[in-house]
C-alpha positions in Angstrom: 0.2 0.3 0.2 1.5 3.3 -1.5 1.8 6.1 1.6 -0.8 8.3 -0.2 -3.4 5.3 -0.2 -2.6 4.5 4.0 -3.5 8.3 4.5 -6.7 7.7 2.2 -8.0 4.5 4.5 -6.7 6.9 7.8 -9.4 9.6 7.1 -12.9 7.4 7.4 -11.1 6.3 10.6 -10.3 10.5 11.8 -14.3 11.5 10.4 -15.7 8.8 12.8 -13.3 9.9 16.1 -13.7 13.3 15.6 -17.6 12.9 14.1 -19.9 14.3 16.7 -16.9 15.3 19.6 -16.5 19.0 21.3 -13.5 18.5 22.9 -10.4 19.3 20.8 -8.0 17.9 22.6 -9.2 14.9 22.6 -9.9 14.8 19.3 -5.8 15.8 18.9 -6.1 12.6 21.5 -7.1 10.4 19.0 -6.0 11.7 15.8 -2.1 11.4 17.2 -2.0 8.1 18.4 -3.9 6.7 15.3 -1.3 8.6 13.3 1.6 7.4 15.0 0.7 3.8 15.4 -0.6 3.6 11.4 3.2 5.0 10.5 5.2 4.5 13.6 7.2 8.4 13.6 9.1 9.2 15.9 7.3 12.1 17.6 3.6 12.8 16.5 1.6 14.7 18.1 -0.1 19.1 18.7 0.7 22.0 20.3 -1.8 24.0 21.2 -2.3 28.2 21.1 -2.3 29.5 24.6 -2.4 32.7 26.0 0.5 33.6 27.9 -1.2 33.9 31.0 1.6 36.2 33.2 1.0 40.7 34.7 2.0 41.6 32.2 -0.3 40.0 29.1 -3.1 39.1 31.4 -5.1 42.0 30.4 -4.4 42.2 27.3 -6.2 41.4 23.9 -5.4 38.1 23.0 -3.2 37.6 19.1 0.1 35.9 18.5 3.0 38.3 20.3 0.9 37.1 23.6 0.1 33.8 22.8 2.1 30.8 22.5 2.5 27.7 21.7 1.8 24.9 24.8 2.9 21.5 24.5 -1.0 19.0 23.2 -1.4 15.5 23.1 1.3 13.4 21.7 2.7 10.0 21.1 6.6 8.9 21.8 9.8 10.8 23.9 9.1 13.8 26.2 8.7 17.1 24.6 9.5 21.0 24.9 6.0 22.2 26.6 6.4 25.7 25.9 7.3 27.4 22.2 6.9 31.3 21.1 5.5 32.4 18.2 8.3 32.1 15.2 10.6 30.0 17.1 11.6 26.8 16.0 9.4 25.1 12.9 6.5 24.3 14.7 6.4 28.3 15.8 7.3 29.1 12.1 4.5 27.0 10.7 2.4 29.1 13.3 3.5 32.7 11.8 3.6 32.0 9.0 0.0 30.5 8.6 1.5 27.5 6.5 2.8 23.6 6.3 6.9 23.2 6.9 8.7 19.9 5.6 12.2 20.1 7.0 14.0 17.3 5.3 16.9 18.3 7.9 16.1 19.9 11.4 19.9 20.5 11.5 19.5 22.4 8.9 16.4 25.1 10.1 17.9 27.7 10.8 16.3 28.0 15.1 15.5 24.6 15.1 14.2 23.6 18.8 15.7 19.8 19.5 13.9 18.8 21.9 14.9 15.4 21.0 19.0 15.0 18.7 17.0 11.6 17.5 14.9 13.6 15.3 16.1 14.4 11.8 13.0 15.5 10.4 10.2 16.7 10.6 6.7 18.1 9.6 4.2 20.9 10.9 1.1 21.8 9.9 -1.3 24.8 10.8 -4.5 23.6 12.1 -6.8 26.5 11.2 -10.4 27.6 12.8 -11.5 30.0 10.3 -8.6 31.9 9.5 -6.8 31.7 13.1 -4.2 29.1 13.6 -5.4 27.5 17.4 -2.8 24.4 17.3 0.0 22.8 14.8 0.5 19.2 14.6 4.2 18.3 14.4 5.4 15.0 13.4 9.1 14.2 13.6 10.8 11.1 12.1 14.4 9.5 12.9 15.1 9.3 9.0 16.6 12.3 7.0 13.4 13.4 4.6 10.8 11.7 5.8 8.7 14.1 4.5 7.2 14.7 1.0 4.2 16.9 -0.6 1.9 13.7 -0.1 2.5 14.3 3.9 1.4 17.6 3.5 -1.2 17.5 1.3 -2.9 14.8 3.1 -2.5 15.6 6.5 -3.7 19.5 5.5 -6.9 17.3 4.6 -6.6 15.1 7.6 -6.4 18.3 10.5 -9.2 19.7 8.6 -11.8 17.5 11.2 -10.0 19.1 14.5 -11.7 22.3 14.6 
């Protein structure tokens, strides 16, 4: 079975898991588990866009400058908990509002090394209307694991989450 066929076979399962469920974290947990078990990625999970809750920002309007990515449901080894807007692959995908496919994380400027075993990565923004509400982050131990098929299929899959 090709990679595209594997993704296509997962789509009905993802629809079933998400249909009728109103809790986005529950959806993310099941989607991360399904992708991780089907493809055997090194790390599969979500980071959620959350307002920074300290004195300086508590009364500010919510926007990307006073929010951060916070670790959400995932499968794999322990991970970074906080990621700033525009920082690393996840923060850059959030800022640029587009999927990033990184064949070699060592070559990505400002890469955040949560694990030295991660070699390639794909990060897909999860959109609710025009806003990024989370990112799907998948890491591999191998170089150049992800391609346009992953980008296209994962972009379709995350539309079912918000």
